[in-house]
C-alpha positions in Angstrom: -8.3 10.8 -10.2 -11.1 8.7 -8.8 -8.8 5.7 -8.0 -8.4 5.1 -4.2 -4.9 3.9 -3.5 -4.0 2.8 0.0 -0.9 4.3 1.4 -2.0 2.9 4.6 -1.1 -0.9 5.2 0.3 -1.0 1.9 2.5 -0.4 4.5 3.8 2.6 2.7 6.1 2.2 -0.1 5.6 -1.5 -0.7 3.9 -2.4 -4.0 2.9 -5.8 -2.5 1.5 -6.3 1.1 1.7 -9.3 3.6 0.5 -11.5 6.3 2.0 -14.3 8.2 0.8 -17.1 10.4 2.1 -20.0 12.3 2.0 -23.3 10.4 4.0 -26.5 10.6 4.1 -29.4 8.2 3.3 -32.5 10.2 5.9 -34.6 8.4 8.8 -31.9 8.8 12.0 -33.2 10.4 12.6 -32.4 14.1 14.2 -28.9 14.5 12.8 -27.5 11.1 12.1 -23.8 10.7 10.1 -22.8 7.6 8.5 -19.9 5.7 5.6 -20.9 3.5 4.4 -18.2 0.9 0.9 -17.9 -0.6 0.3 -15.4 -3.3 -3.1 -13.7 -3.1 -4.1 -11.9 -6.3 -6.6 -9.1 -5.7 -8.5 -8.4 -8.8 -12.3 -8.3 -9.5 -12.2 -11.6 -7.4 -9.7 -12.9 -5.1 -7.4 -15.7 -6.2 -5.1 -17.6 -3.8 -2.5 -20.2 -4.6 1.1 -21.0 -3.9 3.9 -18.4 -4.6 6.5 -20.0 -7.0 9.9 -18.8 -5.2 12.0 -20.0 -7.9 14.8 -17.3 -8.4 14.2 -15.9 -5.1 16.5 -16.0 -2.0 16.1 -16.8 1.8 18.4 -17.1 4.9 17.7 -17.7 8.3 19.5 -15.5 10.7 20.6 -17.0 14.1 21.5 -14.2 16.5 25.2 -14.7 17.5 27.2 -12.3 19.5 30.6 -14.0 18.4 29.8 -13.0 14.6 30.8 -9.6 13.8 27.6 -9.1 11.9 25.6 -10.1 14.9 24.1 -13.1 13.1 25.1 -16.6 12.0 23.6 -17.1 8.5 21.9 -20.5 7.8 21.0 -21.0 4.0 17.4 -21.9 3.3 16.4 -24.7 1.2 13.6 -24.5 -1.4 11.0 -27.3 -1.0 9.8 -29.6 -3.9 6.6 -27.6 -3.9 8.5 -24.5 -4.6 6.6 -22.3 -2.1 8.4 -23.1 1.1 11.9 -22.3 2.4 13.2 -24.6 5.3 16.3 -25.2 7.4 17.4 -27.3 10.4 17.7 -25.1 13.3 17.3 -27.1 16.4 16.8 -24.4 19.0 15.5 -20.8 19.4 13.6 -18.6 17.0 15.6 -17.3 14.1 15.0 -14.3 12.0 14.5 -14.9 8.2 15.6 -12.6 5.4 14.1 -13.2 2.0 13.1 -11.8 -1.4 9.8 -11.9 -3.3 9.1 -11.0 -6.8 8.3 -7.3 -6.1 7.5 -4.9 -8.8 8.9 -2.3 -10.1 11.8 -2.8 -7.8 13.2 -5.6 -5.8 13.4 -5.2 -2.0 14.6 -7.6 0.8 12.3 -8.4 3.8 13.3 -9.4 7.3 10.8 -11.2 9.9 11.7 -11.1 13.5 8.7 -13.0 15.0 8.3 -15.4 17.9 7.3 -18.3 15.5 9.7 -20.9 14.0 7.3 -21.9 11.2 5.6 -19.0 9.3 2.9 -18.8 6.5 3.3 -15.6 4.6 0.8 -14.2 2.2 2.0 -12.0 -0.7 -0.7 -9.7 -1.8 -0.6 -8.3 -5.3 -3.1 -6.2 -7.1 -3.6 -8.1 -10.2 -5.6 -10.9 -12.1 -3.8 -14.2 -12.4 -1.5 -14.6 -15.3 -1.3 -11.1 -16.6 -0.2 -10.5 -20.3 0.6 -7.6 -22.6 -2.5 -6.1 -24.5 -2.9 -6.3 -28.1 -0.8 -3.8 -30.1 -2.3 -1.5 -31.0 -5.4 -1.4 -28.6 -8.3 1.1 -27.9 -11.6 1.4 -26.8 -14.6 2.9 -28.8 -16.5 4.6 -26.1 -20.2 5.4 -26.6 -22.3 5.5 -23.4 -25.8 6.6 -22.7 -26.1 8.8 -19.7 -29.1 8.6 -17.2 -29.3 12.3 -17.0 -27.8 15.1 -19.2 -24.3 15.8 -18.9 -23.5 18.8 -16.5 -20.3 20.7 -16.6 -19.5 19.8 -12.9 -19.2 16.2 -13.9 -16.3 14.0 -14.5 -15.6 10.4 -15.8 -13.4 7.6 -15.5 -12.8 4.3 -17.1 -11.5 1.8 -14.6 -10.7 -1.8 -15.2 -10.7 -3.7 -11.8 -8.4 -6.7 -12.2 -5.7 -5.0 -14.5 -6.0 -1.9 -12.1 -5.7 0.4 -15.1 -7.8 3.7 -15.4 -8.3 6.6 -17.7 -9.7 9.9 -16.5 -11.6 11.4 -19.4 -10.0 14.9 -20.6 -11.9 18.0 -21.4 -11.6 17.2 -25.1 -13.3 13.6 -24.5 -16.4 15.1 -22.6 -19.2 17.2 -24.1 -18.2 20.9 -24.6 -21.3 22.1 -22.8 -24.1 20.9 -20.6 -27.0 18.9 -22.2 -25.9 15.9 -24.1 -27.0 12.5 -22.8 -24.2 10.5 -24.4 -20.5 10.2 -23.5 -18.8 9.8 -26.9 -18.6 8.5 -29.5 -14.7 8.7 -28.9 -11.9 6.2 -29.4 -9.4 6.2 -26.6 -6.1 4.4 -27.1 -5.1 1.7 -24.5 -1.5 2.7 -23.8 0.7 4.3 -21.3 -0.2 7.8 -22.7 -3.7 7.3 -22.1 -4.1 4.7 -19.1 -2.2 4.7 -15.8 -2.0 1.7 -13.5 -2.2 2.1 -9.8 0.3 -0.8 -9.4 3.1 0.8 -11.2 3.3 -2.0 -13.8 2.8 -1.5 -17.4 -0.8 -1.7 -18.6 -2.0 -5.3 -19.0 -4.8 -7.0 -21.3 -8.2 -6.8 -20.2 -9.6 -10.3 -19.8 -12.7 -12.0 -18.4 -11.1 -12.1 -15.0 -11.7 -8.2 -15.0 -14.5 -5.9 -14.6 -14.2 -2.9 -16.8 -16.4 0.2 -15.5 -17.1 3.8 -16.6 -17.8 5.8 -13.7 -19.4 9.3 -13.5 -18.6 11.9 -10.6 -19.6 15.1 -9.2 -16.6 16.0 -7.3 -15.6 13.0 -5.4 -19.2 11.5 -5.3 -19.9 8.6 -7.6 -23.2 9.4 -9.2 -23.3 6.9 -12.1 -21.8 3.7 -13.3 -21.6 1.3 -16.3 -20.5 -2.3 -15.9 -19.5 -3.9 -19.3 -20.1 -7.6 -19.6 -16.7 -9.3 -19.1 -14.7 -9.7 -22.2 -11.3 -10.5 -23.7 -9.6 -7.7 -25.2 -9.0 -8.0 -28.9 -7.5 -4.8 -30.1 -10.4 -2.3 -30.6 -13.1 -3.0 -28.3 -16.3 -1.4 -27.7 -17.5 0.5 -24.5 -21.0 0.8 -25.0 -24.3 0.7 -23.0 -26.5 2.7 -20.7 -25.1 4.0 -17.6 -27.2 3.6 -14.5 -27.7 6.3 -11.7 -26.1 5.4 -8.6 -28.7 5.5 -5.6 -27.5 6.9 -2.5 -29.2 4.5 -0.2 -26.4 4.4 2.4 -25.7 7.0 5.1 -22.1 7.6 6.5 -22.6 8.6 10.1 -19.5 8.8 12.2 -17.3 10.9 14.6 -13.7 11.8 14.3 -11.5 14.0 16.4 -10.3 16.6 14.3 -8.1 18.6 16.8 -6.1 15.5 18.1 -3.9 14.6 15.1 -2.0 18.1 15.2 -1.6 17.7 18.8 0.1 14.4 18.4 2.0 15.3 15.3 3.4 18.4 17.4 5.8 15.9 19.1 7.4 14.1 16.1 11.0 14.8 15.2 12.0 16.2 12.6 9.0 18.5 13.1 6.5 19.0 10.4 5.1 22.2 8.8 1.8 21.3 7.4 -1.1 19.2 8.4 -4.1 17.9 6.5 -7.0 15.4 7.2 -9.4 13.6 5.0 -11.6 10.5 4.7 -12.1 8.2 1.7 -14.9 5.9 1.0 -14.3 3.0 -1.6 -15.9 -0.2 -2.9 -12.9 -2.4 -2.1 -12.6 -5.9 -3.7 -9.8 -6.6 -1.1 -11.9 -5.3 1.9 -11.9 -8.7 3.6 -8.0 -8.5 4.0 -7.8 -4.8 4.7 -6.9 -3.5 1.3 -9.0 -0.3 0.3 -8.2 0.2 -3.6 -11.1 0.2 -5.8 -13.7 2.6 -7.2 -14.0 5.8 -5.1 -17.5 6.5 -3.6 -17.2 9.6 -1.5 -14.4 11.6 0.2 -13.9 14.8 1.9 -11.4 17.0 3.8 -11.6 17.7 7.3 -10.5 21.0 9.1 -9.4 21.4 12.7 -12.2 23.5 13.3 -14.8 21.1 12.2 -17.2 19.4 14.9 -16.0 16.0 13.9 -19.5 14.8 12.8 -19.3 13.2 9.5 -22.5 12.6 7.6 -22.7 11.9 3.8 -25.2 9.9 1.5 -23.5 7.7 -0.7 -24.2 4.5 -2.9 -22.2 1.4 -3.3 -23.5 -0.3 -6.3 -20.8 -3.3 -6.5 -21.7 -5.0 -3.1 -23.0 -7.8 -5.2 -19.4 -8.5 -6.4 -18.1 -8.7 -2.8 -16.9 -5.1 -3.0 -17.8 -4.1 0.5 -17.6 -0.5 1.4 -14.3 0.4 3.4 -13.4 3.8 4.9 -9.9 5.3 5.5 -9.5 8.2 8.0 -6.2 9.8 7.1 -4.6 12.6 8.7 -1.1 13.4 8.0 1.6 16.1 8.2 4.5 17.0 5.8 7.9 18.5 5.9 10.2 19.2 2.9 13.9 18.6 2.5 16.3 19.7 -0.2 19.4 17.8 -0.9 22.3 20.4 -1.2 24.3 18.0 -3.5 21.5 17.8 -6.2 19.2 20.8 -5.2 16.3 18.4 -5.5 13.6 18.3 -2.9 11.7 15.5 -1.2 8.4 15.5 0.9 8.5 13.4 4.1 5.5 12.4 6.2 4.1 11.5 9.5 0.7 10.3 9.6 -2.2 8.4 11.5 -4.6 6.1 9.7 -7.6 4.2 10.6 -9.5 1.8 8.0 -12.9 0.3 8.9 -16.0 -1.0 7.4 -18.3 2.0 8.3 -21.1 1.5 10.6 -23.5 4.2 12.2 -22.3 6.0 15.2 -18.5 4.8 14.9 -15.7 7.0 16.8 -12.5 6.9 14.7 -10.0 7.7 17.4 -6.7 6.7 15.9 -5.8 4.2 18.6 -2.4 3.2 17.3 0.8 4.7 18.7 2.6 7.4 16.6 6.4 7.1 16.2 8.0 10.3 17.7 11.6 9.8 16.8 13.9 7.1 15.1 17.5 6.2 15.7 20.1 4.3 14.0 22.8 2.7 16.2 21.6 5.1 19.0 22.1 8.1 17.0 18.8 10.0 16.8 17.7 10.9 13.3 15.7 13.8 14.4 16.8 16.4 11.8 17.6 16.2 8.1 20.8 16.6 6.2 23.2 14.8 8.6 25.7 11.9 7.8 25.5 8.6 9.5 28.9 6.7 10.0 28.5 2.9 9.7 30.8 0.0 9.7 29.9 -2.1 6.7 30.8 -5.3 8.5 28.4 -4.9 11.4 24.5 -4.9 11.8 22.7 -1.5 12.1 20.3 -1.3 15.0 17.1 0.6 14.0 14.9 1.8 16.9 12.1 4.2 17.6 10.1 5.7 20.3 6.2 6.2 20.4 3.5 8.3 22.1 1.7 5.3 23.3 2.3 1.6 23.4 -0.7 0.4 21.4 1.2 -1.5 18.6 0.5 -5.0 17.5 3.7 -5.0 15.6 6.2 -2.7 14.3 7.5 -2.2 10.8 10.5 -0.2 9.4 11.3 0.5 5.8 14.8 1.5 4.8 14.0 4.1 2.0 16.7 5.2 -0.6 16.1 8.8 -2.0 17.1 9.1 -5.7 16.2 11.7 -8.3 13.1 10.9 -10.4 13.1 10.2 -14.0 11.3 13.4 -15.2 12.4 14.5 -18.6 14.5 16.2 -19.6 15.9 16.6 -16.1 15.0 15.3 -12.6 12.8 17.6 -10.7 12.6 16.0 -7.3 13.8 13.2 -5.0 11.6 10.1 -4.8 11.5 7.2 -2.3 12.5 3.4 -3.1 12.1 0.9 -0.5 15.3 -1.2 -0.2 14.5 -3.1 3.1 11.5 -3.9 5.0 11.2 -5.4 8.6 8.5 -6.7 10.6 9.1 -7.4 14.3 7.2 -7.3 17.7 9.9 -5.2 19.4 10.7 -1.5 19.0 14.3 -2.3 18.1 15.7 -4.5 15.1 19.2 -5.3 14.0 19.4 -5.4 10.2 22.4 -7.1 8.7 25.3 -5.5 7.0 25.0 -4.6 3.4 21.8 -2.8 3.3 23.1 0.8 3.4 25.5 1.9 0.7 28.1 4.8 1.3 27.3 8.2 -0.1 23.7 7.2 -0.8 20.7 9.2 0.9 18.2 7.7 3.0 15.2 8.0 5.3 13.8 5.3 7.5 10.0 5.0 7.7 8.7 3.5 11.0 5.2 2.1 11.5 3.2 1.1 14.5 0.2 -1.1 13.5 -2.5 -1.9 15.8 -5.1 -4.5 15.1 -5.7 -6.1 11.6 -4.7 -9.6 13.0 -7.1 -10.7 15.5 -5.3 -14.2 16.3 -1.8 -12.3 16.3 -1.2 -13.8 19.8 -1.6 -17.5 18.5 1.0 -16.5 15.6 -1.8 -16.6 13.1 -1.3 -13.3 11.0 -2.8 -14.7 7.6 -6.2 -14.0 9.3 -6.0 -10.4 8.3 -9.3 -8.2 8.6 -10.7 -5.0 9.3 -10.4 -2.8 11.4 -6.8 -1.7 11.7 -5.0 1.6 12.7 -1.5 2.7 12.2 0.9 5.5 12.9 4.0 6.2 10.9 7.1 8.7 10.7 9.7 9.4 8.3 13.1 9.8 10.1 15.6 12.7 9.3 17.1 12.4 5.9 20.9 11.3 6.3 23.7 10.4 4.0 25.9 7.2 4.8 29.7 7.4 5.5 32.3 4.7 6.3 
């Protein structure tokens, strides 16, 4: 597919993204701590507004050695504005544990930051107020091509805002080279024909969205059709003349293709396969370091390559504010098969760097890379172990890194479960249950996160950059460039 998702800074496994900043209401009572949440909807345009926290939960955690759990819990109070949690805690800097309306599955967040009053942005790929499409719904496609169809081409329909897409099948494109029309063909707008990069069900296309038909040769965007914005009615026409995509820009930068594998060699558990690639996308959310959008170009990189990357490309969507963003993405994998289910899961380590490309750049992957992960001082450096935990006490997660260039750390507790493939599961898949963000390499998470006899891995991230005013406590100012390293710990089963 030509959709460009961001496994980086989605911060892997999270359907929604985040940003935080120091803030304080001038009329807040003395001793108040607070968390205020803004929702940022990333669609064809960016829409910001207060996040309604009704139905969500939040608790401030005050470190307390006298409590068996390691924390004294102070319930948060939801403000009348419904977007802010507060509590009266006169001294110190508490942690805050809270939920947001994540989809498709809920998870709990924990922030351990040196700020008593925090502004948090909840990033969601969506247009505002999404609703279900008409039923039934379909698109009548009849698109004139700028040049005759060639058999090495592919096509994609992509709705920016609903984030749904359809890759045209062999039966939907001309059978042989020569025609100058794509269609006529009717494509149902349902889960069998359209996917969604967010994991949500498909949603109604509205005038908040930009509906595109894209033409590719391999990963190279060579043509595009932008439909006038419309409200979907049931059977809607996708018609017009596709324009050629002029390749007026030149990617010209350097990477270091031998270095990722050298760094990956130190991680534990050890990996077995390394791959490297770069991706260019027209990104509606580029200004806040989000990559997803129409793919423009991409390619793999081999260790024997020189590292010089040049490629002509075109971004016909800059007028929409969808600037060009580039992801440099080396990663390495390993596989583990659970003996209880005989289902396998692929685990990862990786280094990622995302920039707005300029001529002559060197992408040197500056962030630290996690080398090993521990829980309660037990090193999780092999797969298939059992971890004995006291359900009444906090669990200390920690990691080591190959370099100290980390603006902050993130740890995701990921439960591994059989997938829902019919008629029987075919693999294990990861489900983020708990998410921490902190400025230390160690974090104590409260009791109740891990469940006995369940299977887990912990993905640790070191994130460098992205927040130019981090030292001031302002992380809502989130921008390119950024870099991160990440590692999946050894798979383990929890025992009492």
